[in-house]
N, C-alpha and C positions, 0 to 999 in steps of 0.2 A: 158769649151769648149777649147780644144787645137787647136791652129793654128800653122802650121809649118812656120818658119821664117828663112830667111838668112839675116844676118846683115853684110853688107860690109862697114859700117861706123865705125868711131872711137868712136861713142857714145854708151852708154848702150842701151839695148832694151827699148822700150817705157814702162813706168810704170804708175800705178795709183798713184796719189798724196795723196789720202786718202783711207781708208778702204772701203768707200761707194761710191767712185767716179765711174761714168759710163764710162768715157773716159780715155784712156791712153795718156799721154803727149808724143808727137813725136818731135824729134829734127832735126834741119837742118843739112845737110851734104854737104853744098856747100864748095868747095875748097878755095874760096876767098869770102870776104864779098860781099853781094849783096845789091846795093842801089836801093830802090824803091822810086821814086819821088811821090809827091802828085798826086792822081788819077792814078798812075801807078800800074803795076802788074808784078809779077815775078813767074816763076816756080821754086820751091825750092826742090831739091832732099833730100831724107832721108837716102839713102843707104840700105833701107829695101825692101825685096822681100817676098811676102806672098803666102801661099797655103791655101786659105779659103775653109772651107767645103761647099759642095752643100747645098743650102737652106739658106745660109747666105751671107751677104755682110759686108764690113767694111766701115763705114761712116767716112769721114774726116770733122771734125767740127772746128769752130774757138775756140780759147781760150778766155774766157771772159775778163781776165785781159789785154791781148794784145789789144783787141778791145776797151775796156773802157779807158785804159790809153794812148794808142798810135794811135788808129784809124786804126789798122791793123786787117784784117779779111780774111777768106777764101772766095774767089770770088764765087765759085759754091757751097756754103754751103747748105746742106751737100753734099760733093762730095761722089761718090759711087765707091768703089773698088769691082768689080764683082769677083765671085768665080773662074772664068776661066782666070783671068788676072794674068800673071806671071812676068810682068815687074816691074821696080822700083816704089815704092810708092813716088809720088811727091805731093807737096801741092801748089796750086795756091793762092798766097797771093796778096791782093790789099791794097793799102794805101789810106784810105778815109780821112786822115788828111790833114792839110795844110803845113806840114813839111816833109822833107826827112826822111826816115827810113832805117837803115842798118840792114840787117839780118846777124848775125854772125854765124859761124859754131858752132854747139852744142846748139844753142838757141831753146827753146821750141816754136814751131810755130803753132801747131794744136793739136787736140785730135783725137784719133781713137776710134770708138765705133763699137763693133760687134753687128749686128742686124739680126735677123731671118726675112725671107720674104717668101711670098707665090707667086706662079706663077698663073697668072689668065688665064682663058680660056674664050674667047669671046662667048657670047650668043646673036646672032643677034636678034633684036626685032623691032617691029613697034611702040611700045609705052612703056612708063615706068610707074610704079606705082606712084600715087600721093604722095605728102608729104606736111607737114605744111609749109615748106619753098618754095617749088615750084622752080621757075627759079630765085629766088632772089639771088644775089651774090654781091661781091665787096662792102661790107659795108651795105648790105640790112638788116642785122639783128640788126642794130643800135648799140648804145653804152650804156651799163648798168654797 
């Protein structure tokens, strides 16, 4: 699937790290280092602008290594970039660690995943079909 992209950063276009990777690593394009204090957050620019085909979205997801090693993740994971958005792709990072974290320009900060989606049409109803689970939620299925 081809997606038009404008790259106004000094970084290469996002790339898959391996042949079977689902997400493309996206890099920070902040002009100066950005300090994120513990429990703080920052909006990190990427310098990328996308034209996503109708029926698709690009999801912004955390990088597992950054999360596991540094406690840095994407705050609204997965973030959604809609097909009609034409602004700069930015990543909301949050520092869940107990130490300061500095985002350097060119650092891999998130992954982008292209995902197909459907549009739903509401069908108003007075009742819903029963199911084995019923109204059970929030841990009601137990731990197995």
